[in-house]
C-alpha positions as CSV (number, residue, x, y, z in Angstrom):
1,M,6.5,-16.5,1.6
2,R,7.0,-12.9,2.3
3,L,4.8,-10.4,0.5
4,V,5.3,-6.7,0.3
5,V,1.9,-5.1,-0.6
6,T,1.5,-1.2,-1.5
7,G,-1.5,0.8,-1.3
8,A,-2.3,-2.1,1.2
9,A,-5.1,0.1,3.1
10,G,-6.9,1.0,-0.3
11,F,-9.6,-1.1,-1.9
12,I,-7.7,-3.5,-3.9
13,G,-4.8,-3.7,-1.6
14,S,-6.9,-4.4,1.6
15,A,-9.0,-6.8,0.0
16,F,-6.0,-8.8,-1.0
17,V,-4.3,-8.5,2.3
18,R,-7.4,-9.7,4.2
19,A,-7.9,-12.7,1.8
20,T,-4.5,-13.8,1.9
21,L,-4.1,-13.9,5.7
22,S,-7.4,-15.2,6.4
23,R,-6.3,-18.3,4.7
24,G,-3.8,-18.8,7.5
25,E,-0.9,-20.3,5.2
26,G,2.2,-18.8,7.1
27,V,2.5,-16.0,4.8
28,E,3.8,-12.9,6.1
29,I,2.8,-9.4,4.7
30,L,4.6,-6.1,5.1
31,A,1.5,-3.4,4.3
32,L,2.6,-0.3,2.9
33,D,0.2,2.6,2.3
34,S,0.9,6.5,2.7
35,L,-2.7,6.8,4.1
36,T,-3.9,9.5,1.7
37,Y,-7.4,9.9,1.3
38,A,-8.5,6.4,-0.1
39,G,-6.4,4.7,2.3
40,N,-8.4,3.7,5.3
41,L,-7.1,1.8,8.4
42,E,-10.4,0.4,9.1
43,N,-10.0,-1.7,5.7
44,L,-7.5,-3.6,7.5
45,A,-9.1,-3.7,10.9
46,P,-10.4,-7.4,10.5
47,V,-6.6,-8.5,10.2
48,A,-4.9,-6.1,12.3
49,N,-4.0,-8.7,14.8
50,S,-3.2,-11.6,12.6
51,P,0.4,-13.3,12.9
52,G,2.7,-12.4,10.2
53,F,1.0,-8.8,9.3
54,E,2.7,-5.3,9.8
55,L,1.6,-2.1,8.5
56,E,4.1,0.9,7.8
57,R,3.1,4.2,6.8
58,L,5.2,5.0,3.9
59,D,5.0,6.7,0.6
60,I,6.4,4.7,-2.4
61,R,8.4,7.9,-3.6
62,D,10.2,7.9,-0.3
63,R,13.4,5.8,-1.5
64,E,15.1,5.7,1.7
65,G,12.4,4.5,3.7
66,L,11.4,1.7,1.1
67,S,15.0,0.8,1.2
68,R,15.0,0.3,4.9
69,S,11.9,-1.6,5.0
70,F,12.9,-3.9,2.0
71,E,16.2,-4.5,3.4
72,R,14.6,-5.5,6.8
73,F,11.7,-7.5,5.6
74,R,13.5,-9.2,2.6
75,P,10.2,-10.1,0.6
76,D,9.8,-12.7,-1.8
77,V,7.1,-10.9,-4.0
78,V,5.9,-7.3,-4.3
79,V,2.1,-6.9,-5.2
80,H,2.1,-3.2,-6.3
81,C,-1.4,-1.8,-5.7
82,A,-0.7,2.0,-4.7
83,A,-2.0,4.3,-7.1
84,E,-4.0,7.8,-7.7
85,S,-6.7,5.5,-9.3
86,H,-9.8,7.7,-10.0
87,V,-10.2,9.4,-13.4
88,D,-12.0,12.6,-12.2
89,R,-9.3,13.3,-9.6
90,S,-6.6,13.1,-12.4
91,I,-8.6,15.7,-14.5
92,L,-8.7,17.9,-11.6
93,S,-5.2,17.4,-10.5
94,P,-2.8,15.5,-13.4
95,A,0.4,16.1,-11.6
96,D,-0.6,13.8,-8.6
97,S,-1.4,10.8,-10.9
98,V,1.9,11.0,-12.7
99,A,3.7,11.7,-9.3
100,T,2.3,8.7,-7.8
101,N,1.7,6.3,-10.7
102,V,4.8,7.0,-12.7
103,L,7.5,8.5,-10.3
104,G,6.4,6.3,-7.2
105,T,6.6,3.1,-9.5
106,A,9.7,4.0,-10.8
107,V,11.2,4.6,-7.2
108,L,9.8,1.2,-6.3
109,L,11.3,-0.6,-8.9
110,D,14.6,0.8,-8.2
111,V,14.7,-0.4,-4.9
112,A,12.9,-3.9,-5.6
113,R,15.9,-4.8,-8.2
114,D,18.2,-4.0,-5.5
115,H,16.7,-6.6,-3.3
116,H,15.9,-9.3,-5.9
117,P,12.3,-10.6,-5.2
118,R,11.2,-13.5,-7.1
119,L,8.3,-11.5,-8.5
120,F,7.1,-7.9,-8.8
121,L,3.5,-7.8,-9.7
122,H,2.3,-4.5,-11.0
123,V,-1.6,-4.0,-10.8
124,S,-2.8,-2.0,-13.8
125,T,-6.0,-1.3,-15.5
126,D,-8.1,-2.1,-18.8
127,E,-8.2,1.6,-19.0
128,V,-4.9,1.9,-20.7
129,Y,-6.4,0.4,-23.9
130,G,-8.9,3.3,-24.2
131,S,-12.4,3.1,-25.8
132,I,-13.1,-0.1,-27.8
133,D,-15.8,0.0,-30.5
134,A,-18.2,-2.9,-30.2
135,P,-17.9,-5.9,-30.8
136,G,-14.2,-5.6,-30.2
137,V,-12.0,-6.5,-27.2
138,A,-8.4,-6.0,-26.5
139,S,-5.8,-8.4,-25.7
140,E,-2.6,-7.9,-24.2
141,S,-0.9,-7.2,-27.3
142,A,-3.4,-4.5,-28.3
143,L,-2.0,-0.8,-29.0
144,L,-2.3,1.3,-25.6
145,S,-4.7,4.3,-26.5
146,P,-5.0,6.1,-22.8
147,T,-7.5,9.1,-23.0
148,S,-7.1,10.4,-19.3
149,P,-4.2,11.7,-17.1
150,Y,-5.0,8.6,-15.0
151,S,-4.8,6.2,-17.7
152,A,-1.8,7.7,-19.2
153,S,0.2,7.4,-15.9
154,K,-1.0,3.9,-15.7
155,A,0.3,3.1,-19.2
156,G,3.5,4.9,-18.4
157,S,4.0,2.7,-15.1
158,D,3.2,-0.3,-17.4
159,H,5.8,0.6,-19.7
160,L,8.4,0.9,-16.8
161,V,7.5,-2.2,-15.0
162,L,8.0,-3.9,-18.5
163,A,11.4,-2.1,-19.2
164,Y,12.8,-3.0,-15.7
165,G,12.0,-6.5,-16.2
166,R,13.9,-6.6,-19.8
167,T,16.5,-4.1,-18.9
168,F,17.4,-5.2,-15.3
169,S,16.2,-8.8,-15.4
170,L,13.6,-8.2,-12.7
171,P,10.8,-10.7,-13.0
172,V,7.9,-8.6,-13.4
173,I,4.1,-9.2,-14.1
174,V,1.6,-6.6,-15.2
175,S,-1.8,-7.4,-14.6
176,R,-4.7,-5.3,-16.0
177,A,-8.2,-5.6,-14.5
178,T,-11.5,-4.2,-15.3
179,N,-13.8,-2.2,-13.0
180,N,-13.7,-3.6,-9.5
181,Y,-16.3,-3.5,-7.1
182,G,-17.1,-5.0,-3.5
183,P,-16.8,-3.9,0.2
184,Y,-14.7,-1.1,1.5
185,Q,-14.6,0.8,-1.7
186,F,-14.3,4.3,-1.3
187,P,-17.6,6.2,-2.7
188,E,-16.0,8.2,-5.4
189,K,-16.1,5.1,-7.7
190,L,-19.6,4.4,-9.4
191,I,-20.8,1.3,-7.5
192,P,-20.1,2.6,-3.8
193,L,-21.2,6.2,-4.9
194,V,-24.4,5.4,-6.2
195,V,-24.9,2.7,-3.4
196,S,-24.1,5.1,-0.6
197,N,-26.1,8.0,-2.1
198,A,-29.3,5.8,-2.5
199,L,-29.2,4.5,0.9
200,C,-29.4,8.2,2.0
201,D,-31.7,9.2,-0.5
202,L,-29.3,11.5,-2.3
203,P,-29.2,12.1,-5.8
204,L,-27.2,9.8,-7.9
205,P,-25.1,11.8,-10.5
206,V,-24.7,10.2,-13.9
207,Y,-22.4,11.4,-16.6
208,G,-23.8,12.2,-19.8
209,D,-26.6,9.7,-21.4
210,G,-25.1,7.0,-18.9
211,L,-24.5,4.8,-22.0
212,Q,-21.0,4.3,-21.2
213,V,-20.0,0.4,-21.0
214,R,-17.8,-1.1,-18.2
215,D,-16.8,-4.7,-17.4
216,W,-17.6,-5.4,-13.7
217,L,-15.0,-7.9,-11.7
218,H,-15.7,-8.4,-7.9
219,V,-12.8,-7.7,-5.9
220,D,-12.5,-11.3,-4.6
221,D,-12.1,-12.6,-8.2
222,H,-9.3,-9.9,-8.7
223,C,-7.6,-11.1,-5.6
224,R,-7.7,-14.9,-6.8
225,A,-6.2,-13.7,-10.3
226,I,-3.6,-12.0,-8.2
227,D,-3.1,-15.4,-6.4
228,A,-2.9,-17.2,-9.7
229,L,-0.5,-14.9,-11.2
230,I,2.1,-15.3,-8.3
231,A,1.7,-19.0,-8.4
232,R,1.6,-19.6,-12.0
233,G,2.2,-16.6,-14.0
234,Q,5.1,-16.2,-16.7
235,P,7.4,-13.3,-15.8
236,G,7.7,-10.6,-18.3
237,S,3.9,-11.1,-19.3
238,I,0.9,-8.9,-19.2
239,Y,-2.5,-10.4,-18.3
240,N,-5.7,-9.0,-18.7
241,V,-8.3,-9.7,-16.0
242,G,-11.9,-9.4,-16.7
243,G,-15.3,-10.3,-14.9
244,D,-17.3,-10.9,-18.0
245,S,-20.2,-8.8,-16.8
246,P,-20.3,-5.8,-19.3
247,L,-23.0,-3.3,-18.5
248,S,-23.8,0.5,-19.2
249,N,-23.8,3.0,-16.4
250,I,-27.3,3.7,-16.5
251,E,-28.3,0.0,-16.3
252,L,-26.2,-0.4,-13.4
253,V,-27.4,2.4,-11.5
254,R,-31.1,1.4,-12.0
255,S,-29.9,-2.0,-10.8
256,V,-28.7,-0.6,-7.7
257,L,-31.9,1.3,-7.0
258,R,-34.0,-1.7,-7.6
259,I,-32.1,-3.6,-4.9
260,C,-32.2,-0.8,-2.5
261,G,-36.1,-0.3,-3.1
262,K,-35.5,3.4,-4.3
263,P,-37.0,5.3,-6.9
264,E,-35.2,6.2,-10.3
265,S,-36.1,10.0,-9.7
266,L,-32.9,10.0,-7.6
267,I,-30.8,9.7,-10.8
268,Q,-29.5,13.0,-11.9
269,H,-27.7,13.4,-15.1
270,V,-24.9,15.8,-15.4
271,P,-22.7,17.1,-18.1
272,D,-20.2,14.4,-19.1
273,R,-16.7,14.6,-17.9
274,P,-13.9,15.4,-20.6
275,G,-12.5,12.7,-22.8
276,H,-15.2,10.1,-21.3
277,D,-14.3,6.6,-22.9
278,R,-17.4,5.0,-24.4
279,R,-16.7,1.3,-23.7
280,Y,-14.1,-0.8,-22.3
281,A,-13.7,-4.6,-23.3
282,I,-10.7,-6.9,-22.7
283,S,-10.0,-10.7,-23.4
284,S,-9.1,-12.5,-20.4
285,E,-8.3,-15.8,-22.5
286,R,-4.5,-15.9,-21.5
287,I,-4.8,-15.7,-17.7
288,R,-7.7,-18.5,-18.1
289,R,-5.5,-20.5,-20.3
290,E,-2.3,-20.3,-18.4
291,T,-3.2,-20.2,-14.9
292,G,-6.9,-21.8,-14.8
293,W,-8.2,-18.6,-13.2
294,A,-11.9,-17.6,-13.9
295,P,-14.3,-15.3,-12.2
296,S,-16.4,-17.0,-9.9
297,V,-18.7,-14.4,-8.5
298,D,-22.1,-13.9,-10.1
299,F,-22.6,-10.1,-10.9
300,D,-26.2,-10.0,-9.7
301,E,-25.5,-11.8,-6.3
302,G,-22.0,-9.8,-5.9
303,L,-23.7,-6.4,-6.5
304,R,-26.5,-7.5,-4.0
305,S,-24.0,-8.5,-1.4
306,T,-22.2,-5.2,-2.0
307,V,-25.4,-3.1,-1.3
308,E,-26.0,-5.4,1.8
309,W,-22.5,-4.6,3.2
310,Y,-22.8,-0.8,2.9
311,R,-26.4,-1.0,4.2
312,R,-24.8,-2.8,7.2
313,N,-22.1,-0.5,7.6
314,P,-23.4,3.0,7.7
315,G,-20.6,4.4,10.1
316,W,-17.9,3.3,7.8
317,V,-19.8,5.1,5.1
318,E,-20.4,8.1,7.2
319,R,-16.8,8.6,8.5
320,V,-15.6,8.4,4.9
321,R,-18.5,11.0,3.7
322,S,-17.4,13.4,6.6
323,G,-14.0,13.9,5.1
324,D,-12.3,14.1,1.8
325,Y,-15.4,12.7,-0.1
326,L,-17.6,15.6,0.6
327,R,-15.1,18.0,-0.2
328,Y,-14.5,16.2,-3.6
329,Y,-18.3,15.9,-4.3
330,E,-18.7,19.4,-3.9
331,R,-15.6,20.2,-6.0
332,N,-16.7,17.6,-8.9
333,Y,-20.2,16.6,-9.1
334,A,-22.0,19.4,-7.6
335,A,-20.0,21.8,-9.9
336,R,-21.5,19.9,-12.6
337,G,-25.0,20.2,-11.8
338,A,-26.0,17.5,-8.7
339,S,-26.9,18.6,-5.3
340,L,-25.9,16.7,-2.1
341,S,-29.6,17.4,-0.6
342,R,-32.9,17.3,-2.0
């Protein structure tokens, strides 16, 4: 099988590439990434010399470049992970989210329909459903209610993907996963931020009262879900992918501190971000029923192994911190009252 993976040097994309190539099942992968701030070649280093792997630096908005790559590689499946994926950044610069997540997806869809892959799998997010009051959960048929530029741009790209499936008979699947965590995640997201800060005795910024609830899915389980959808998913469908591990942000931060052996005095509450959703919650019953997939990584164990990965890879963290992350932190969290030094 020949796979094009977009956003392949990012967190989820690189995890999927590593997992797929590690099985050694004759799969060929063309990894595409524009290598912006969150695209890190180190994420692909473990498989850089694997047979059947090639990496191309390419922006998904580059129609001519995509057309050349698809014509040469002739993919069977497209796994579309490329996205501007952080809510705070989308608030600071909404146009960037729209440009990549909506316009980039439209260009990729145009090129894909010209080359007839057997499946176009669009990796999306549960954030498109908006905040869900307890004890409710969102099924795939729930009304979309995005509240940030990021989630609105993902909802728009979801609709585009499904429209291309309907209008042009392109075989598409949209997957909507909950918050992912695991190794190699850029430290603007909550878990790698608090882990990397805690290990360095830096303050841990927590928005508002920290009682926002998120469901946590280990990235390895997400990769297995993508595999299941490629093998057994129904084209034209939407599938929610949840980890069954809901937790408030403040509970999560305290768990990280316990694992790291650090004091809760590192917690620094900062003013909440605009439009912050209170609770995400989805039902994953459909993917379980139709593909047999279910999450297998226990959250407590997954969190411990993730902390240990960051502990063992201080060089990776420091190289990330020395670049865009530091500038972003100063623009965002520091502006809200958190400090990088104590």
